[in-house]
N, CA, C and O atoms as a printed pandas DataFrame, in Angstrom:
     atom_number atom_name residue_name chain_id  residue_number  x_coord  y_coord  z_coord
0              1         N          MET        A               1    3.930  228.213  202.677
1              2        CA          MET        A               1    3.419  229.296  201.858
2              3         C          MET        A               1    3.365  230.569  202.690
3              4         O          MET        A               1    2.979  230.547  203.859
4              5         N          ARG        A               2    3.748  231.650  202.087
5              6        CA          ARG        A               2    3.734  232.936  202.775
6              7         C          ARG        A               2    2.316  233.488  202.824
7              8         O          ARG        A               2    1.530  233.254  201.906
8              9         N          PRO        A               3    1.979  234.220  203.885
9             10        CA          PRO        A               3    0.646  234.821  203.940
10            11         C          PRO        A               3    0.488  235.868  202.840
11            12         O          PRO        A               3    1.438  236.581  202.514
12            13         N          GLN        A               4   -0.679  235.956  202.287
13            14        CA          GLN        A               4   -0.975  236.909  201.225
14            15         C          GLN        A               4   -2.075  237.844  201.703
15            16         O          GLN        A               4   -2.906  237.469  202.530
16            17         N          SER        A               5   -2.075  239.060  201.179
17            18        CA          SER        A               5   -3.164  239.974  201.478
18            19         C          SER        A               5   -3.535  240.706  200.202
19            20         O          SER        A               5   -2.662  241.045  199.402
20            21         N          GLY        A               6   -4.797  240.947  200.009
21            22        CA          GLY        A               6   -5.257  241.648  198.825
22            23         C          GLY        A               6   -5.284  240.767  197.595
23            24         O          GLY        A               6   -4.932  239.588  197.635
24            25         N          ASP        A               7   -5.712  241.374  196.500
25            26        CA          ASP        A               7   -5.799  240.670  195.226
26            27         C          ASP        A               7   -4.498  240.872  194.451
27            28         O          ASP        A               7   -3.795  241.864  194.645
28            29         N          ASN        A               8   -4.193  239.932  193.586
29            30        CA          ASN        A               8   -2.971  240.015  192.802
30            31         C          ASN        A               8   -3.146  239.203  191.534
31            32         O          ASN        A               8   -4.045  238.368  191.440
32            33         N          MET        A               9   -2.274  239.454  190.546
33            34        CA          MET        A               9   -2.302  238.719  189.292
34            35         C          MET        A               9   -0.874  238.370  188.924
35            36         O          MET        A               9    0.030  239.193  189.073
36            37         N          LEU        A              10   -0.664  237.146  188.441
37            38        CA          LEU        A              10    0.661  236.656  188.106
38            39         C          LEU        A              10    0.621  235.999  186.733
39            40         O          LEU        A              10   -0.146  235.064  186.504
40            41         N          PHE        A              11    1.454  236.497  185.823
41            42        CA          PHE        A              11    1.623  235.860  184.522
42            43         C          PHE        A              11    2.882  235.032  184.566
43            44         O          PHE        A              11    3.907  235.487  185.073
44            45         N          VAL        A              12    2.823  233.820  184.042
45            46        CA          VAL        A              12    3.981  232.939  183.935
46            47         C          VAL        A              12    4.213  232.697  182.451
47            48         O          VAL        A              12    3.367  232.143  181.750
48            49         N          LEU        A              13    5.395  233.133  181.988
49            50        CA          LEU        A              13    5.801  232.899  180.608
50            51         C          LEU        A              13    6.920  231.880  180.650
51            52         O          LEU        A              13    8.006  232.172  181.151
52            53         N          ASN        A              14    6.672  230.699  180.136
53            54        CA          ASN        A              14    7.685  229.644  180.099
54            55         C          ASN        A              14    8.629  229.902  178.935
55            56         O          ASN        A              14    8.198  230.228  177.830
56            57         N          ILE        A              15    9.926  229.750  179.199
57            58        CA          ILE        A              15   10.909  229.830  178.120
58            59         C          ILE        A              15   11.702  228.537  178.119
59            60         O          ILE        A              15   11.749  227.821  179.119
60            61         N          GLY        A              16   12.320  228.249  176.992
61            62        CA          GLY        A              16   13.080  227.014  176.855
62            63         C          GLY        A              16   14.239  226.942  177.825
63            64         O          GLY        A              16   14.747  227.967  178.277
64            65         N          GLU        A              17   14.654  225.731  178.142
65            66        CA          GLU        A              17   15.808  225.508  179.009
66            67         C          GLU        A              17   16.961  225.004  178.172
67            68         O          GLU        A              17   16.762  224.479  177.077
68            69         N          GLY        A              18   18.171  225.163  178.688
69            70        CA          GLY        A              18   19.343  224.655  177.994
70            71         C          GLY        A              18   20.237  225.777  177.518
71            72         O          GLY        A              18   20.048  226.936  177.889
72            73         N          SER        A              19   21.207  225.431  176.698
73            74        CA          SER        A              19   22.239  226.381  176.309
74            75         C          SER        A              19   21.723  227.515  175.440
75            76         O          SER        A              19   22.378  228.554  175.365
76            77         N          LEU        A              20   20.591  227.367  174.786
77            78        CA          LEU        A              20   20.069  228.447  173.955
78            79         C          LEU        A              20   19.110  229.355  174.705
79            80         O          LEU        A              20   18.716  230.394  174.176
80            81         N          ALA        A              21   18.723  228.992  175.921
81            82        CA          ALA        A              21   17.810  229.824  176.700
82            83         C          ALA        A              21   18.523  231.097  177.119
83            84         O          ALA        A              21   19.745  231.111  177.267
84            85         N          ALA        A              22   17.763  232.164  177.309
85            86        CA          ALA        A              22   18.335  233.448  177.736
86            87         C          ALA        A              22   19.144  233.254  178.992
87            88         O          ALA        A              22   18.689  232.613  179.939
88            89         N          GLY        A              23   20.330  233.799  179.007
89            90        CA          GLY        A              23   21.197  233.637  180.157
90            91         C          GLY        A              23   22.088  232.425  180.050
91            92         O          GLY        A              23   23.008  232.268  180.853
92            93         N          GLY        A              24   21.842  231.560  179.079
93            94        CA          GLY        A              24   22.646  230.367  178.916
94            95         C          GLY        A              24   23.986  230.634  178.260
95            96         O          GLY        A              24   24.882  229.791  178.289
96            97         N          ARG        A              25   24.119  231.814  177.669
97            98        CA          ARG        A              25   25.385  232.198  177.063
98            99         C          ARG        A              25   25.803  233.542  177.629
99           100         O          ARG        A              25   24.999  234.219  178.270
100          101         N          GLY        A              26   27.029  233.932  177.408
101          102        CA          GLY        A              26   27.564  235.173  177.957
102          103         C          GLY        A              26   26.696  236.379  177.656
103          104         O          GLY        A              26   26.211  236.540  176.535
104          105         N          GLY        A              27   26.501  237.224  178.653
105          106        CA          GLY        A              27   25.749  238.453  178.469
106          107         C          GLY        A              27   24.254  238.274  178.367
107          108         O          GLY        A              27   23.542  239.241  178.099
108          109         N          GLY        A              28   23.749  237.065  178.574
109          110        CA          GLY        A              28   22.309  236.848  178.522
110          111         C          GLY        A              28   21.763  236.704  177.118
111          112         O          GLY        A              28   20.549  236.622  176.935
112          113         N          PHE        A              29   22.656  236.669  176.099
113          114        CA          PHE        A              29   22.176  236.482  174.736
114          115         C          PHE        A              29   21.742  235.040  174.552
115          116         O          PHE        A              29   22.309  234.128  175.154
116          117         N          GLY        A              30   20.769  234.847  173.746
117          118        CA          GLY        A              30   20.298  233.498  173.490
118          119         C          GLY        A              30   18.825  233.516  173.158
119          120         O          GLY        A              30   18.220  234.580  173.023
120          121         N          GLU        A              31   18.276  232.388  173.034
121          122        CA          GLU        A              31   16.874  232.246  172.668
122          123         C          GLU        A              31   15.979  232.615  173.836
123          124         O          GLU        A              31   16.216  232.190  174.966
124          125         N          ARG        A              32   14.954  233.405  173.566
125          126        CA          ARG        A              32   13.985  233.801  174.590
126          127         C          ARG        A              32   12.571  233.489  174.103
127          128         O          ARG        A              32   11.626  234.220  174.401
128          129         N          ARG        A              33   12.441  232.418  173.366
129          130        CA          ARG        A              33   11.143  232.049  172.806
130          131         C          ARG        A              33   10.221  231.542  173.902
131          132         O          ARG        A              33   10.605  230.689  174.703
132          133         N          VAL        A              34    9.021  232.063  173.933
133          134        CA          VAL        A              34    8.016  231.663  174.915
134          135         C          VAL        A              34    7.395  230.352  174.458
135          136         O          VAL        A              34    6.980  230.219  173.307
136          137         N          SER        A              35    7.335  229.380  175.376
137          138        CA          SER        A              35    6.764  228.076  175.042
138          139         C          SER        A              35    5.428  227.822  175.736
139          140         O          SER        A              35    4.770  226.818  175.465
140          141         N          GLY        A              36    5.026  228.719  176.623
141          142        CA          GLY        A              36    3.747  228.584  177.315
142          143         C          GLY        A              36    3.432  229.841  178.101
143          144         O          GLY        A              36    4.338  230.532  178.566
144          145         N          VAL        A              37    2.148  230.142  178.251
145          146        CA          VAL        A              37    1.707  231.328  178.995
146          147         C          VAL        A              37    0.505  230.947  179.840
147          148         O          VAL        A              37   -0.464  230.367  179.350
148          149         N          CYS        A              38    0.588  231.289  181.139
149          150        CA          CYS        A              38   -0.538  231.093  182.056
150          151         C          CYS        A              38   -0.699  232.356  182.893
151          152         O          CYS        A              38    0.265  233.086  183.126
152          153         N          CYS        A              39   -1.899  232.600  183.332
153          154        CA          CYS        A              39   -2.167  233.704  184.243
154          155         C          CYS        A              39   -2.916  233.154  185.454
155          156         O          CYS        A              39   -3.893  232.416  185.323
156          157         N          PHE        A              40   -2.431  233.535  186.636
157          158        CA          PHE        A              40   -3.054  233.143  187.892
158          159         C          PHE        A              40   -3.519  234.402  188.606
159          160         O          PHE        A              40   -2.901  235.460  188.484
160          161         N          GLU        A              41   -4.618  234.281  189.355
161          162        CA          GLU        A              41   -5.169  235.417  190.083
162          163         C          GLU        A              41   -5.377  235.041  191.543
163          164         O          GLU        A              41   -5.859  233.954  191.863
164          165         N          LEU        A              42   -5.001  235.967  192.422
165          166        CA          LEU        A              42   -5.216  235.792  193.854
166          167         C          LEU        A              42   -6.422  236.617  194.268
167          168         O          LEU        A              42   -6.425  237.840  194.135
168          169         N          LYS        A              43   -7.435  235.944  194.765
169          170        CA          LYS        A              43   -8.639  236.607  195.289
170          171         C          LYS        A              43   -9.075  235.854  196.531
171          172         O          LYS        A              43   -9.123  234.624  196.535
172          173         N          SER        A              44   -9.389  236.584  197.571
173          174        CA          SER        A              44   -9.840  235.990  198.832
174          175         C          SER        A              44   -8.860  234.931  199.324
175          176         O          SER        A              44   -9.262  233.858  199.772
176          177         N          ASN        A              45   -7.561  235.249  199.235
177          178        CA          ASN        A              45   -6.481  234.357  199.699
178          179         C          ASN        A              45   -6.408  233.033  198.968
179          180         O          ASN        A              45   -5.864  232.069  199.507
180          181         N          ALA        A              46   -6.946  232.955  197.742
181          182        CA          ALA        A              46   -6.883  231.714  196.962
182          183         C          ALA        A              46   -6.414  232.028  195.547
183          184         O          ALA        A              46   -6.946  232.920  194.885
184          185         N          TRP        A              47   -5.397  231.273  195.090
185          186        CA          TRP        A              47   -4.897  231.422  193.724
186          187         C          TRP        A              47   -5.714  230.533  192.795
187          188         O          TRP        A              47   -6.057  229.404  193.146
188          189         N          SER        A              48   -6.025  231.051  191.603
189          190        CA          SER        A              48   -6.713  230.232  190.607
190          191         C          SER        A              48   -6.159  230.554  189.220
191          192         O          SER        A              48   -5.737  231.680  188.954
192          193         N          LEU        A              49   -6.165  229.556  188.347
193          194        CA          LEU        A              49   -5.749  229.727  186.968
194          195         C          LEU        A              49   -6.886  230.407  186.221
195          196         O          LEU        A              49   -8.008  229.900  186.207
196          197         N          VAL        A              50   -6.607  231.558  185.594
197          198        CA          VAL        A              50   -7.653  232.276  184.870
198          199         C          VAL        A              50   -7.425  232.285  183.357
199          200         O          VAL        A              50   -8.325  232.626  182.590
200          201         N          PHE        A              51   -6.207  231.906  182.933
201          202        CA          PHE        A              51   -5.925  231.917  181.491
202          203         C          PHE        A              51   -4.748  231.005  181.191
203          204         O          PHE        A              51   -3.762  230.981  181.927
204          205         N          ARG        A              52   -4.859  230.263  180.112
205          206        CA          ARG        A              52   -3.750  229.486  179.563
206          207         C          ARG        A              52   -3.799  229.713  178.054
207          208         O          ARG        A              52   -4.806  229.416  177.410
208          209         N          ALA        A              53   -2.708  230.241  177.488
209          210        CA          ALA        A              53   -2.680  230.541  176.055
210          211         C          ALA        A              53   -2.724  229.258  175.241
211          212         O          ALA        A              53   -1.977  228.321  175.522
212          213         N          PRO        A              54   -3.585  229.206  174.243
213          214        CA          PRO        A              54   -3.582  228.048  173.357
214          215         C          PRO        A              54   -2.266  228.026  172.570
215          216         O          PRO        A              54   -1.698  229.085  172.301
216          217         N          PRO        A              55   -1.781  226.853  172.201
217          218        CA          PRO        A              55   -0.483  226.740  171.519
218          219         C          PRO        A              55   -0.325  227.665  170.308
219          220         O          PRO        A              55    0.763  228.190  170.070
220          221         N          GLU        A              56   -1.379  227.864  169.558
221          222        CA          GLU        A              56   -1.273  228.702  168.362
222          223         C          GLU        A              56   -1.113  230.192  168.682
223          224         O          GLU        A              56   -0.777  230.972  167.791
224          225         N          ARG        A              57   -1.346  230.606  169.941
225          226        CA          ARG        A              57   -1.211  232.021  170.321
226          227         C          ARG        A              57    0.037  232.290  171.154
227          228         O          ARG        A              57    0.353  233.452  171.410
228          229         N          VAL        A              58    0.752  231.264  171.580
229          230        CA          VAL        A              58    1.922  231.446  172.445
230          231         C          VAL        A              58    2.964  232.361  171.798
231          232         O          VAL        A              58    3.623  233.135  172.493
232          233         N          GLY        A              59    3.116  232.280  170.482
233          234        CA          GLY        A              59    4.091  233.099  169.766
234          235         C          GLY        A              59    3.814  234.587  169.825
235          236         O          GLY        A              59    4.683  235.384  169.471
236          237         N          GLU        A              60    2.614  234.989  170.267
237          238        CA          GLU        A              60    2.272  236.413  170.388
238          239         C          GLU        A              60    2.901  237.063  171.620
239          240         O          GLU        A              60    2.902  238.288  171.742
240          241         N          TYR        A              61    3.432  236.254  172.526
241          242        CA          TYR        A              61    3.971  236.756  173.787
242          243         C          TYR        A              61    5.493  236.797  173.734
243          244         O          TYR        A              61    6.129  235.921  173.148
244          245         N          GLU        A              62    6.067  237.824  174.353
245          246        CA          GLU        A              62    7.518  237.972  174.399
246          247         C          GLU        A              62    7.956  238.199  175.830
247          248         O          GLU        A              62    7.236  238.808  176.621
248          249         N          VAL        A              63    9.150  237.702  176.163
249          250        CA          VAL        A              63    9.734  237.935  177.486
250          251         C          VAL        A              63   10.345  239.331  177.471
251          252         O          VAL        A              63   11.153  239.626  176.591
252          253         N          PRO        A              64    9.990  240.193  178.407
253          254        CA          PRO        A              64   10.588  241.533  178.453
254          255         C          PRO        A              64   12.101  241.449  178.636
255          256         O          PRO        A              64   12.597  240.547  179.311
256          257         N          TYR        A              65   12.822  242.370  178.045
257          258        CA          TYR        A              65   14.281  242.360  178.131
258          259         C          TYR        A              65   14.796  242.696  179.524
259          260         O          TYR        A              65   15.954  242.406  179.827
260          261         N          TYR        A              66   13.976  243.296  180.379
261          262        CA          TYR        A              66   14.431  243.804  181.666
262          263         C          TYR        A              66   14.123  242.883  182.858
263          264         O          TYR        A              66   14.188  243.328  184.004
264          265         N          VAL        A              67   13.796  241.632  182.610
265          266        CA          VAL        A              67   13.515  240.716  183.715
266          267         C          VAL        A              67   14.791  240.400  184.492
267          268         O          VAL        A              67   15.887  240.446  183.932
268          269         N          SER        A              68   14.656  240.085  185.764
269          270        CA          SER        A              68   15.786  239.758  186.633
270          271         C          SER        A              68   15.772  238.276  186.991
271          272         O          SER        A              68   14.708  237.668  187.099
272          273         N          ARG        A              69   16.946  237.703  187.171
273          274        CA          ARG        A              69   17.057  236.303  187.589
274          275         C          ARG        A              69   16.964  236.245  189.109
275          276         O          ARG        A              69   17.576  237.064  189.795
276          277         N          LEU        A              70   16.208  235.287  189.644
277          278        CA          LEU        A              70   16.033  235.182  191.079
278          279         C          LEU        A              70   15.800  233.737  191.493
279          280         O          LEU        A              70   15.292  232.937  190.707
280          281         N          PRO        A              71   16.173  233.397  192.734
281          282        CA          PRO        A              71   15.933  232.030  193.209
282          283         C          PRO        A              71   14.451  231.842  193.559
283          284         O          PRO        A              71   13.809  232.743  194.101
284          285         N          LEU        A              72   13.928  230.668  193.242
285          286        CA          LEU        A              72   12.544  230.333  193.556
286          287         C          LEU        A              72   12.526  229.097  194.438
287          288         O          LEU        A              72   13.255  228.141  194.175
288          289         N          THR        A              73   11.708  229.103  195.476
289          290        CA          THR        A              73   11.521  227.936  196.330
290          291         C          THR        A              73   10.214  227.271  195.921
291          292         O          THR        A              73    9.146  227.876  196.008
292          293         N          MET        A              74   10.305  226.034  195.478
293          294        CA          MET        A              74    9.137  225.307  195.014
294          295         C          MET        A              74    8.325  224.783  196.205
295          296         O          MET        A              74    8.799  224.804  197.341
296          297         N          ALA        A              75    7.109  224.316  195.940
297          298        CA          ALA        A              75    6.225  223.833  197.003
298          299         C          ALA        A              75    6.840  222.695  197.801
299          300         O          ALA        A              75    6.559  222.547  198.991
300          301         N          ASP        A              76    7.690  221.875  197.146
301          302        CA          ASP        A              76    8.311  220.748  197.858
302          303         C          ASP        A              76    9.604  221.142  198.582
303          304         O          ASP        A              76   10.286  220.290  199.150
304          305         N          GLY        A              77    9.938  222.451  198.557
305          306        CA          GLY        A              77   11.117  222.936  199.272
306          307         C          GLY        A              77   12.381  223.002  198.430
307          308         O          GLY        A              77   13.385  223.563  198.870
308          309         N          THR        A              78   12.349  222.437  197.222
309          310        CA          THR        A              78   13.532  222.517  196.366
310          311         C          THR        A              78   13.658  223.927  195.800
311          312         O          THR        A              78   12.681  224.670  195.708
312          313         N          GLU        A              79   14.882  224.274  195.425
313          314        CA          GLU        A              79   15.117  225.597  194.856
314          315         C          GLU        A              79   15.494  225.490  193.391
315          316         O          GLU        A              79   16.123  224.520  192.970
316          317         N          THR        A              80   15.113  226.480  192.628
317          318        CA          THR        A              80   15.451  226.577  191.218
318          319         C          THR        A              80   15.646  228.054  190.900
319          320         O          THR        A              80   15.303  228.913  191.713
320          321         N          MET        A              81   16.179  228.349  189.756
321          322        CA          MET        A              81   16.339  229.737  189.333
322          323         C          MET        A              81   15.262  230.066  188.307
323          324         O          MET        A              81   14.898  229.238  187.472
324          325         N          GLY        A              82   14.773  231.277  188.390
325          326        CA          GLY        A              82   13.768  231.748  187.456
326          327         C          GLY        A              82   14.009  233.208  187.150
327          328         O          GLY        A              82   14.958  233.809  187.653
328          329         N          TYR        A              83   13.171  233.765  186.347
329          330        CA          TYR        A              83   13.261  235.171  185.989
330          331         C          TYR        A              83   11.954  235.819  186.395
331          332         O          TYR        A              83   10.895  235.199  186.306
332          333         N          GLY        A              84   12.021  237.058  186.839
333          334        CA          GLY        A              84   10.802  237.712  187.262
334          335         C          GLY        A              84   10.898  239.218  187.207
335          336         O          GLY        A              84   11.986  239.795  187.190
336          337         N          VAL        A              85    9.748  239.834  187.179
337          338        CA          VAL        A              85    9.657  241.288  187.182
338          339         C          VAL        A              85    8.304  241.670  187.782
339          340         O          VAL        A              85    7.304  240.984  187.568
340          341         N          VAL        A              86    8.285  242.747  188.518
341          342        CA          VAL        A              86    7.042  243.302  189.043
342          343         C          VAL        A              86    6.748  244.537  188.209
343          344         O          VAL        A              86    7.468  245.532  188.293
344          345         N          ASP        A              87    5.702  244.478  187.409
345          346        CA          ASP        A              87    5.416  245.562  186.476
346          347         C          ASP        A              87    3.911  245.623  186.188
347          348         O          ASP        A              87    3.416  244.888  185.333
348          349         N          PRO        A              88    3.181  246.494  186.896
349          350        CA          PRO        A              88    1.732  246.594  186.683
350          351         C          PRO        A              88    1.354  246.930  185.240
351          352         O          PRO        A              88    0.328  246.457  184.751
352          353         N          GLU        A              89    2.160  247.734  184.552
353          354        CA          GLU        A              89    1.862  248.066  183.156
354          355         C          GLU        A              89    1.988  246.831  182.264
355          356         O          GLU        A              89    1.188  246.638  181.349
356          357         N          LEU        A              90    2.993  245.997  182.531
357          358        CA          LEU        A              90    3.156  244.759  181.762
358          359         C          LEU        A              90    1.984  243.813  182.019
359          360         O          LEU        A              90    1.489  243.170  181.093
360          361         N          VAL        A              91    1.541  243.729  183.272
361          362        CA          VAL        A              91    0.382  242.887  183.592
362          363         C          VAL        A              91   -0.847  243.378  182.834
363          364         O          VAL        A              91   -1.611  242.573  182.302
364          365         N          SER        A              92   -1.044  244.708  182.783
365          366        CA          SER        A              92   -2.181  245.255  182.032
366          367         C          SER        A              92   -2.079  244.923  180.552
367          368         O          SER        A              92   -3.068  244.556  179.918
368          369         N          GLU        A              93   -0.860  245.056  179.998
369          370        CA          GLU        A              93   -0.647  244.739  178.584
370          371         C          GLU        A              93   -0.911  243.260  178.297
371          372         O          GLU        A              93   -1.591  242.924  177.327
372          373         N          LEU        A              94   -0.374  242.380  179.142
373          374        CA          LEU        A              94   -0.588  240.944  178.948
374          375         C          LEU        A              94   -2.049  240.567  179.150
375          376         O          LEU        A              94   -2.569  239.689  178.461
376          377         N          SER        A              95   -2.708  241.230  180.093
377          378        CA          SER        A              95   -4.137  240.964  180.329
378          379         C          SER        A              95   -4.962  241.315  179.096
379          380         O          SER        A              95   -5.830  240.546  178.683
380          381         N          LYS        A              96   -4.688  242.479  178.512
381          382        CA          LYS        A              96   -5.416  242.875  177.306
382          383         C          LYS        A              96   -5.180  241.880  176.177
383          384         O          LYS        A              96   -6.118  241.474  175.489
384          385         N          LYS        A              97   -3.925  241.491  175.992
385          386        CA          LYS        A              97   -3.574  240.533  174.937
386          387         C          LYS        A              97   -4.280  239.197  175.168
387          388         O          LYS        A              97   -4.651  238.504  174.220
388          389         N          SER        A              98   -4.460  238.847  176.447
389          390        CA          SER        A              98   -5.073  237.566  176.816
390          391         C          SER        A              98   -6.596  237.625  176.871
391          392         O          SER        A              98   -7.254  236.591  176.982
392          393         N          GLY        A              99   -7.156  238.830  176.794
393          394        CA          GLY        A              99   -8.603  238.972  176.837
394          395         C          GLY        A              99   -9.202  238.829  178.220
395          396         O          GLY        A              99  -10.361  238.439  178.363
396          397         N          ILE        A             100   -8.397  239.151  179.265
397          398        CA          ILE        A             100   -8.914  239.098  180.632
398          399         C          ILE        A             100   -8.798  240.471  181.266
399          400         O          ILE        A             100   -7.962  241.276  180.854
400          401         N          SER        A             101   -9.628  240.747  182.264
401          402        CA          SER        A             101   -9.567  242.048  182.920
402          403         C          SER        A             101   -8.464  242.032  183.973
403          404         O          SER        A             101   -8.183  241.001  184.583
404          405         N          SER        A             102   -7.844  243.192  184.175
405          406        CA          SER        A             102   -6.734  243.327  185.118
406          407         C          SER        A             102   -7.062  244.418  186.112
407          408         O          SER        A             102   -7.599  245.466  185.752
408          409         N          SER        A             103   -6.733  244.161  187.381
409          410        CA          SER        A             103   -6.912  245.185  188.408
410          411         C          SER        A             103   -5.612  245.934  188.652
411          412         O          SER        A             103   -5.540  246.771  189.552
412          413         N          ALA        A             104   -4.570  245.642  187.852
413          414        CA          ALA        A             104   -3.257  246.290  188.017
414          415         C          ALA        A             104   -3.302  247.708  187.528
415          416         O          ALA        A             104   -2.295  248.413  187.585
């Protein structure tokens, strides 16, 4: 794990996998339906889960069109591809929608 400093907030929006997932077809067209939403917060060098969207509210969240694809190294050392964006305004918007306070 990389050293962390300061407080931070991370939203994870799960999207479907397979040929209909965004990026699964030419030009990135495809399904971008969110199947789960969690928010994690870093405080005092410790990450904690602060929000998990109930299934009936998951449909209120959308994946931004401007996310970038990037390699992710999992805790066990394996690599996978994911999508990500650093956007304090998006974090504030998602925080409000989720009913949690944001320091972004």
